[in-house]
Each structure stands twice: as C-alpha cells, then as structure tokens.
C-alpha positions as CSV (number, residue, x, y, z in Angstrom):
1,M,5.3,-9.0,-55.6
2,R,6.1,-11.1,-58.3
3,I,9.7,-12.3,-59.1
4,L,10.7,-14.0,-62.4
5,I,13.5,-16.1,-61.8
6,T,15.2,-18.2,-65.3
7,G,17.2,-20.9,-65.8
8,A,14.6,-21.9,-62.2
9,S,16.4,-25.6,-62.8
10,G,20.0,-25.0,-62.2
11,C,22.1,-25.0,-59.4
12,V,22.3,-21.0,-58.9
13,G,18.7,-20.8,-59.8
14,Q,17.0,-23.6,-57.0
15,H,19.0,-21.9,-54.4
16,V,17.4,-18.7,-55.6
17,A,14.0,-19.6,-55.4
18,A,14.1,-21.5,-52.4
19,R,15.9,-18.6,-50.4
20,L,12.7,-16.0,-51.6
21,L,10.2,-19.0,-50.9
22,E,11.8,-18.7,-47.3
23,Q,12.8,-15.1,-46.8
24,S,9.3,-13.3,-48.4
25,D,6.1,-13.8,-49.3
26,A,6.5,-13.1,-53.3
27,E,5.2,-14.9,-56.4
28,L,7.9,-16.7,-57.9
29,I,7.9,-17.5,-61.5
30,L,9.8,-20.3,-62.6
31,W,11.0,-20.4,-66.1
32,L,12.4,-23.8,-67.3
33,R,12.8,-26.1,-70.1
34,D,12.4,-29.3,-68.1
35,P,10.4,-29.3,-64.6
36,S,11.3,-32.9,-63.5
37,R,14.8,-31.4,-63.1
38,L,13.4,-29.0,-60.3
39,T,14.5,-30.9,-56.9
40,A,14.9,-28.2,-54.5
41,V,11.5,-26.3,-54.8
42,S,8.7,-27.9,-55.1
43,A,6.6,-27.1,-58.4
44,D,2.9,-27.4,-56.0
45,H,4.0,-24.4,-53.8
46,P,1.0,-22.1,-53.7
47,R,3.3,-19.2,-54.4
48,V,5.2,-20.9,-57.2
49,R,4.2,-20.5,-61.0
50,L,6.3,-22.9,-63.9
51,L,6.5,-21.1,-67.2
52,V,7.6,-24.1,-69.3
53,G,10.1,-23.7,-72.4
54,D,12.7,-22.4,-73.9
55,L,14.1,-18.8,-73.3
56,R,14.1,-18.3,-77.2
57,E,10.5,-18.8,-77.3
58,P,9.3,-15.8,-74.8
59,E,5.9,-15.0,-76.7
60,P,3.6,-17.6,-75.1
61,H,4.4,-16.2,-71.9
62,A,4.4,-12.7,-72.7
63,E,1.2,-11.8,-70.9
64,V,2.8,-13.1,-67.7
65,L,6.3,-11.5,-68.4
66,A,4.2,-7.9,-68.7
67,T,3.8,-8.4,-65.1
68,V,6.6,-9.2,-63.0
69,N,8.0,-6.6,-60.8
70,R,11.8,-7.8,-60.5
71,V,13.6,-10.2,-63.0
72,I,16.7,-12.7,-61.6
73,H,18.2,-14.1,-65.0
74,T,20.4,-16.7,-64.3
75,A,19.7,-18.8,-67.5
76,T,22.5,-19.5,-70.2
77,A,23.8,-21.5,-72.1
78,W,27.4,-22.8,-73.4
79,G,29.2,-25.0,-76.1
80,D,27.3,-24.6,-79.3
81,P,28.4,-21.0,-80.4
82,E,25.2,-20.4,-82.3
83,L,23.1,-21.3,-79.1
84,A,25.1,-19.5,-77.3
85,L,24.8,-16.3,-79.2
86,A,20.6,-16.9,-79.3
87,V,20.3,-17.5,-75.3
88,N,23.1,-15.5,-74.0
89,V,22.6,-12.5,-76.4
90,V,19.1,-12.0,-78.4
91,A,16.6,-13.8,-76.1
92,V,18.3,-11.5,-73.3
93,K,17.2,-8.7,-75.6
94,Q,13.7,-10.3,-76.3
95,L,13.4,-11.0,-73.0
96,L,13.6,-7.3,-71.9
97,D,11.2,-6.3,-74.8
98,H,8.6,-8.1,-73.3
99,L,9.1,-6.3,-70.0
100,D,6.7,-3.6,-68.6
101,P,8.5,-0.9,-67.7
102,S,5.7,0.9,-65.5
103,C,5.3,-2.5,-63.7
104,L,9.4,-3.7,-63.2
105,E,11.2,-2.3,-60.6
106,Q,14.8,-4.4,-60.8
107,I,16.5,-7.0,-63.3
108,L,19.5,-9.0,-61.7
109,Y,21.6,-10.2,-64.8
110,F,23.8,-12.8,-64.5
111,S,27.1,-12.7,-66.0
112,T,30.6,-14.2,-65.1
113,A,33.4,-12.5,-63.8
114,S,36.1,-14.1,-66.2
115,I,35.2,-11.5,-68.5
116,L,36.4,-8.7,-66.0
117,D,39.8,-7.3,-65.0
118,R,40.3,-6.1,-61.6
119,Q,38.5,-2.9,-62.2
120,L,35.4,-4.8,-63.0
121,K,35.9,-3.3,-66.7
122,V,35.5,-5.8,-69.3
123,L,38.8,-7.4,-70.8
124,P,39.2,-7.2,-74.6
125,Q,40.5,-10.8,-75.1
126,A,37.3,-11.8,-73.5
127,L,35.8,-10.4,-76.8
128,R,38.6,-11.7,-78.8
129,D,40.0,-14.9,-77.7
130,G,37.1,-16.1,-75.6
131,T,35.4,-19.5,-75.7
132,E,31.5,-18.5,-77.4
133,Y,30.7,-18.2,-73.8
134,I,33.1,-16.0,-72.5
135,Q,32.4,-13.8,-75.7
136,T,28.6,-13.5,-75.9
137,K,28.3,-12.9,-72.0
138,A,30.9,-9.4,-72.8
139,Q,29.0,-8.9,-76.0
140,C,25.5,-9.0,-73.8
141,L,26.9,-6.6,-71.3
142,E,28.1,-4.1,-73.4
143,Q,24.3,-3.8,-75.0
144,L,22.9,-3.9,-71.4
145,E,25.1,-0.6,-70.8
146,S,23.4,1.2,-73.3
147,H,19.8,0.0,-72.7
148,P,16.7,2.0,-71.5
149,L,16.3,-0.1,-68.3
150,A,20.0,0.1,-68.0
151,D,19.0,1.9,-64.4
152,R,17.4,-0.9,-63.5
153,I,19.8,-3.5,-63.9
154,I,22.1,-5.1,-61.6
155,A,24.8,-7.2,-63.4
156,L,26.0,-9.9,-61.5
157,F,29.4,-11.6,-62.4
158,P,29.5,-14.9,-59.7
159,T,33.6,-16.3,-59.8
160,L,34.0,-19.9,-59.7
161,V,30.9,-21.3,-58.4
162,F,30.5,-24.4,-56.2
163,G,27.2,-26.1,-55.1
164,G,24.9,-29.4,-54.4
165,R,27.2,-32.5,-53.4
166,V,29.9,-34.4,-55.2
167,D,27.9,-37.2,-55.5
168,G,24.7,-36.0,-56.7
169,S,22.6,-36.3,-53.7
170,G,20.6,-33.8,-51.8
171,P,18.1,-31.5,-53.3
172,F,20.3,-28.5,-55.1
173,P,22.0,-29.7,-58.4
174,R,25.9,-30.3,-58.4
175,S,28.0,-26.8,-59.7
176,Y,30.3,-28.4,-62.9
177,L,32.8,-26.9,-60.0
178,T,32.2,-29.3,-56.8
179,A,31.8,-32.0,-59.7
180,G,35.3,-31.2,-60.4
181,L,36.2,-31.7,-56.9
182,V,36.4,-35.3,-57.5
183,E,38.9,-35.0,-60.8
184,A,41.1,-32.6,-58.3
185,C,41.3,-35.3,-55.8
186,R,42.5,-37.9,-58.7
187,W,45.1,-35.5,-59.7
188,L,46.2,-34.7,-56.0
189,W,49.4,-37.2,-56.5
190,L,50.7,-34.7,-59.3
191,A,49.5,-31.0,-58.1
192,R,51.1,-31.6,-54.5
193,W,54.1,-31.5,-56.1
194,L,53.3,-28.4,-57.9
195,R,53.5,-24.9,-57.4
196,A,52.1,-22.3,-59.3
197,D,51.4,-18.4,-59.1
198,A,47.7,-17.9,-59.7
199,S,44.6,-16.5,-57.6
200,F,41.2,-16.4,-57.6
201,H,37.8,-15.9,-55.9
202,Y,35.2,-18.5,-55.5
203,I,31.7,-18.6,-53.9
204,H,29.6,-21.1,-52.8
205,A,25.7,-20.6,-54.7
206,E,23.8,-20.5,-51.2
207,D,25.9,-18.0,-50.7
208,I,24.9,-16.0,-54.3
209,A,21.1,-17.0,-53.2
210,R,21.8,-14.7,-50.0
211,V,22.9,-12.0,-51.9
212,C,20.2,-12.2,-54.4
213,A,17.3,-12.2,-52.1
214,H,18.8,-9.5,-50.3
215,L,18.6,-7.2,-53.5
216,A,15.5,-8.7,-54.9
217,L,13.6,-7.8,-51.7
218,H,14.9,-4.4,-51.0
219,P,13.9,-0.9,-52.8
220,H,15.9,-0.5,-55.8
221,E,18.6,2.4,-55.6
222,P,20.7,4.2,-57.9
223,N,24.2,2.7,-58.7
224,R,26.1,4.2,-55.9
225,E,29.4,2.1,-56.9
226,P,32.6,4.5,-57.6
227,G,33.8,4.4,-61.8
228,Q,30.7,2.9,-62.7
229,G,27.4,3.8,-65.1
230,A,23.9,3.3,-64.5
231,L,24.1,-0.3,-64.5
232,R,25.5,-1.6,-61.4
233,R,28.4,-4.0,-61.6
234,I,28.8,-6.3,-58.5
235,V,31.4,-9.2,-58.7
236,L,30.2,-12.2,-56.2
237,G,33.1,-13.9,-54.5
238,Q,35.2,-14.6,-51.2
239,P,38.4,-12.9,-50.7
240,A,41.0,-14.2,-53.3
241,V,43.0,-17.7,-52.7
242,S,46.2,-18.5,-54.4
243,V,46.3,-21.9,-56.3
244,N,48.6,-23.2,-53.9
245,Q,46.3,-22.6,-51.1
246,T,43.6,-24.5,-52.7
247,V,46.0,-27.5,-53.3
248,A,47.1,-27.6,-49.6
249,A,44.0,-26.8,-48.6
250,L,42.5,-30.1,-50.4
251,C,45.7,-32.0,-49.0
252,R,44.9,-31.5,-45.3
253,W,41.4,-32.3,-46.2
254,R,42.3,-35.4,-48.1
255,R,45.1,-36.0,-45.5
256,T,47.8,-36.4,-47.7
257,W,51.0,-35.4,-47.5
258,R,52.4,-32.5,-49.2
259,P,56.0,-32.5,-50.0
260,P,58.4,-29.3,-50.9
261,G,56.9,-28.3,-54.6
262,I,58.4,-27.7,-57.8
263,P,57.7,-24.1,-59.3
264,L,55.8,-24.3,-62.6
265,K,57.3,-21.7,-64.9
266,G,56.5,-21.7,-68.5
267,W,58.6,-24.5,-70.3
268,L,57.3,-26.9,-67.6
269,I,53.5,-25.9,-68.3
270,E,54.0,-26.5,-71.8
271,G,55.7,-30.0,-71.2
272,L,52.8,-31.0,-69.0
273,I,50.2,-29.3,-71.7
274,R,52.3,-31.8,-74.4
275,I,52.2,-34.8,-72.0
276,L,48.7,-34.9,-70.1
277,P,45.3,-35.1,-72.2
278,I,44.9,-31.4,-72.4
279,E,43.5,-29.4,-75.0
280,M,44.0,-25.9,-75.3
281,T,41.6,-23.1,-76.7
282,P,43.0,-19.4,-77.2
283,W,41.2,-18.6,-74.0
284,D,42.8,-21.6,-72.2
285,R,46.5,-19.9,-73.0
286,F,45.1,-16.3,-72.0
287,S,44.0,-17.6,-68.7
288,I,47.6,-19.4,-68.2
289,G,49.4,-16.3,-69.0
290,Y,46.7,-13.7,-66.8
291,R,47.2,-16.2,-64.1
292,H,45.3,-13.8,-61.1
293,F,41.6,-13.6,-61.7
294,L,41.5,-11.0,-59.2
295,H,38.7,-8.1,-58.9
296,E,38.4,-4.8,-56.6
297,P,35.7,-4.8,-55.1
298,V,35.1,-8.3,-54.7
299,S,31.3,-8.8,-52.8
300,P,30.4,-12.0,-50.6
301,P,27.6,-11.6,-48.5
302,E,28.7,-9.8,-45.5
303,R,29.1,-6.8,-48.1
304,F,25.7,-6.4,-47.6
305,G,25.5,-7.2,-44.0
306,L,24.8,-11.2,-44.4
307,S,26.9,-13.8,-43.2
308,S,28.4,-16.7,-45.3
309,H,27.6,-20.1,-45.7
310,A,30.5,-21.3,-46.9
311,A,33.8,-18.6,-46.1
312,S,36.4,-20.8,-47.0
313,L,37.6,-24.1,-48.9
314,E,36.7,-26.2,-45.9
315,A,33.4,-25.5,-45.3
316,V,32.9,-26.0,-49.2
317,F,34.5,-29.3,-49.0
318,E,32.2,-30.0,-45.9
319,D,29.0,-28.6,-47.7
320,A,29.9,-30.9,-51.0
321,G,30.6,-34.0,-49.0
322,L,34.0,-34.3,-49.9
323,K,35.5,-37.4,-48.0
324,R,38.5,-37.1,-46.1
325,S,40.4,-40.4,-47.4
326,G,39.5,-43.0,-49.9
327,R,37.6,-42.3,-52.8
328,A,36.3,-38.9,-53.3
329,L,32.7,-39.7,-54.0
C-alpha cells in the first residue's frame, strides 16, 4: 500500500506517519515544504519517501500522486485570506485532480470541528462570520460533498488538539493548544475566580493518529453514519468537558487554590474585553455567544475499538510536561 500524507511535518502529520510506520508495512509518501522540520520520523527510513514542495504546486509530483492508494490530507493554512483560500480550497481540488481513481481507495480529509453544529452540519456562521481559516474549511467541505470521489472521502473534524511538550522538547512538534497551556497558567490567578457556562471537546494528536491508522489500514466502506451523505463525517474528540472543569483540573495540577467563583455574565465579559488586551473578530463574538461547541456523535479512539493515549485532561498535562508548580515550563 502507498499512503500519501500532506502536511507531514506538522504535529498531527508526524504522529500519523510514526503510527503508520509502526503498525503497517505501507510505503509513506510525505509531502512537506521543509524536511528539516521532520523530527519524529526518519527521512532515511526505507519505507519513507519525501515530496518536497508547496501543496499549491502539485505538477512536479504528478507521476507519484497518480500511484497512491490512500491520502491523509492534514495540510492547512491560516492567517492570510489569499493563502488560506489557495491552500484550503484550490489546492485540495488540484490534489484530487491528480489522483488516479483506479488506484485510489480512500481519502482522509482533515477539517475542523469548529465549523460544525451539534448534529455535524455546517454552521451558517462559519461561512458568514468565520475567520479565513474557518470560512475556507467550510467552503471546501461543501465542495467535497458533491465531488465525484465523495464516497471515498472520510472528513475528519478534530476538536481542540493537544500534542508535543510545552517546552518544545521531544520528537513531536508542539500544537498551538499545548503551547497555550503556558499562557493559561499565567492567567490562572484570574481564571480561578471566574465561572463560565461553556464546554468543548479535545483530543491528543496521538489519539488522532490511532484513529487515522485504523481507518487507513482497514478496507474502505460506504458511509453508514445516519443522516449523512456519501462523504462520512467523523468528529475526533474525547467526551465534553466544561470550561469550569478545565480550570479546576488546571488548578489541581498546579496545586493552586480555587475560591468560590464569580459567574461570567455578558456585561462582565464585555468589561474584560475592554480592560484586557483582547482583539475580537466576528467569529470570536459568535463563539462567546455560542459557548457550547458540542457534537453528537463524538469519536474518541474507543469508538473504533481502540484505547486512548490521553483520555483525561490530567493525562494531557502529564504528556505535555506541564509542571506542577512554579514556572509552567
């Protein structure tokens, strides 16, 4: 089997590649821009082949792309609207155009759970008020739903992703959320006094990799998820936790006293936004009002008969090397 992984030097991409090398005899085609960022997988491994280049320029790799059996598309872009559109929408279409349907068995396409409502439908606000990243992910999903290869596509929607170490050590890159744990500890003195009515799912990159390997190494099947079309939608996450539970867990981990709290009412949120150095986008304001980013069903590794690497927040903190006291690093 020949498996293409895009965004192969990223946090999720490297976890997936390492897992597939360990659990299969597949040949891995790793598409990345900078080979020096490949830290958890050896570029010299006999079953690893690198495609070095920009996802927006697939033509130099056309011959190889036409031979792959499975695709795990993790590459993405954000920050610049033109770049996000080019990578998250246009380049996806170009990639699919370069695949040979007679060889292709399956595509695992990575999106984000932020664009979905509780029933896994696209939020209208994602297209209207979303950041360039959110909008382009929603646009691409709509296009894939009607693509000729839709019945071979599984769209994966990670929730909040942890991965790597807070200090940047270790073989795997640090996710943005794990890096944010340090900042969260700096604001814990304030957060422990507040109570927020909000909740979310999260997942560790290793658990994403376990699900990906399971899907990629089993025969592709027609979508049996109720209420969906040919394209299967899977939200990757652990059972929901509330913001209050998260702050409480962080206080316990950091051995910090958590006093009785002040409910975060609308007027108090507005006041904090004005006082603190916070820039608000339309999507930020929607998220504050929406509050509960929950999904049904949500799929941890256990839904596929697997076990989780980090099924609790405490396991996430431990894996990230978050210190119990003193400086978070």
